[in-house]
C-alpha positions in Angstrom: -8.3 52.7 48.7 -7.7 55.4 50.6 -7.0 58.4 48.6 -5.4 60.5 51.1 -2.4 57.7 51.6 1.1 59.0 50.1 2.5 56.5 48.5 5.6 58.5 47.8 6.2 58.9 51.9 6.0 55.1 51.7 9.3 53.4 52.9 8.3 50.3 51.5 7.3 52.0 48.4 10.5 54.2 48.0 12.7 51.1 48.8 11.7 49.0 46.0 11.2 51.4 43.4 14.9 52.2 43.9 15.8 48.5 43.8 13.7 48.0 40.6 15.3 51.1 39.0 18.7 50.9 40.0 18.4 47.1 38.8 17.5 48.5 35.5 19.9 51.1 35.1 23.4 48.9 36.6 22.4 47.4 33.2 22.5 50.6 30.9 25.3 52.7 32.3 27.4 52.7 35.5 26.7 56.4 35.9 23.5 57.3 35.0 22.3 61.1 34.0 19.4 62.5 36.2 17.1 62.1 32.9 18.6 58.1 32.4 17.4 57.6 36.4 14.0 59.5 36.0 13.1 57.6 33.0 14.1 53.8 34.5 12.0 55.1 38.0 8.6 56.3 35.9 8.9 52.5 33.7 9.1 50.8 37.2 6.6 52.8 38.8 4.3 52.8 35.6 4.6 49.0 35.9 4.5 47.9 38.7 2.4 50.7 40.7 0.3 51.9 37.8 -2.6 52.6 39.8 -0.3 55.4 41.8 1.5 56.5 38.1 -1.1 58.8 37.3 -1.7 60.8 40.8 2.4 61.3 40.7 2.8 65.0 40.8 7.0 66.6 39.8 7.5 66.9 43.7 7.0 63.0 43.5 9.6 62.4 41.2 12.9 63.8 43.6 15.6 63.1 41.3 18.1 64.3 43.9 16.8 61.7 46.3 16.6 58.7 44.0 20.3 60.1 42.2 21.3 59.7 45.8 20.0 56.2 46.4 21.0 54.7 43.4 24.6 56.4 43.2 24.9 54.9 47.0 23.7 51.3 45.5 26.0 51.9 43.2 28.7 52.3 45.0 28.3 49.8 46.9 28.1 47.4 44.1 31.1 48.4 42.6 33.9 48.2 46.3 31.9 44.6 46.0 33.3 44.2 42.5 36.3 45.4 43.2 37.0 43.6 46.5 36.4 40.6 44.6 38.3 41.3 41.6 41.4 41.9 43.6 40.1 38.6 45.9 40.1 36.5 42.4 43.5 37.7 40.8 45.4 38.1 44.4 48.7 39.2 43.4 48.2 39.2 39.4 46.8 42.7 39.5 48.1 45.7 41.2 45.9 47.2 43.7 44.5 51.0 43.0 43.2 53.5 45.7 39.3 54.2 45.6 40.7 58.1 45.9 43.0 57.2 42.9 42.9 60.7 40.1 42.1 59.9 37.1 45.4 59.9 35.6 46.5 57.3 37.7 43.6 55.0 37.1 44.1 55.2 33.2 47.7 54.5 34.2 46.3 51.4 36.0 44.1 50.5 33.4 46.9 50.4 30.7 49.1 48.6 32.8 50.9 45.5 31.7 49.3 43.3 34.9 45.8 45.0 34.1 45.9 43.8 31.2 47.3 40.1 31.3 43.6 39.9 33.5 41.2 41.5 31.4 42.8 39.0 28.7 41.9 36.4 31.3 39.0 37.3 32.5 36.9 34.5 30.0 39.5 31.9 29.7 39.1 28.5 32.1 41.2 28.9 35.6 42.0 25.0 35.3 41.8 22.9 31.6 38.7 21.0 31.1 36.8 23.5 33.6 33.6 25.7 32.9 35.0 27.7 35.4 36.6 30.9 34.3 37.6 34.6 35.9 34.8 36.0 35.1 32.2 33.5 36.6 34.3 32.7 40.0 34.2 36.9 40.5 30.4 36.9 39.6 29.5 34.1 41.6 31.5 35.5 44.5 29.4 38.8 44.3 26.4 37.5 44.1 27.4 35.2 47.5 28.0 38.7 48.9 24.9 40.3 47.8 22.9 37.3 48.8 24.7 37.6 52.8 24.0 41.8 52.9 20.3 41.2 51.8 20.0 38.7 54.7 21.4 41.0 57.0 
């Protein structure tokens, strides 16, 4: 192994670490704090790059860089979820602007239409069908993600 090689500047390493940490984080928090990001990145590197982990310095844990990339991935995921949600529910749910103010989002969340759609998430789309709104949404998101990864 070349000791002069700096893995933290390797693009493949960064991409892999960011994806790995983002996958773990998305299950724990939609908007993680810096400490959570650092912790998950650390766990991922310890598990998958143990031979390099002990050599890391504080400079190597550029939380700002990780935060920026992970938030970007989360933003992309949230946009896909939103697109899919409105695609599946159609006119059953009111659209909401991405730049809506917190009070507008709160009103949208409390609206009758939104509440009815939420109640339907785990109900069958058709009688004697295994497909629910949630499974349809998740399947569409997975299809979009697979298409995006192929590009």
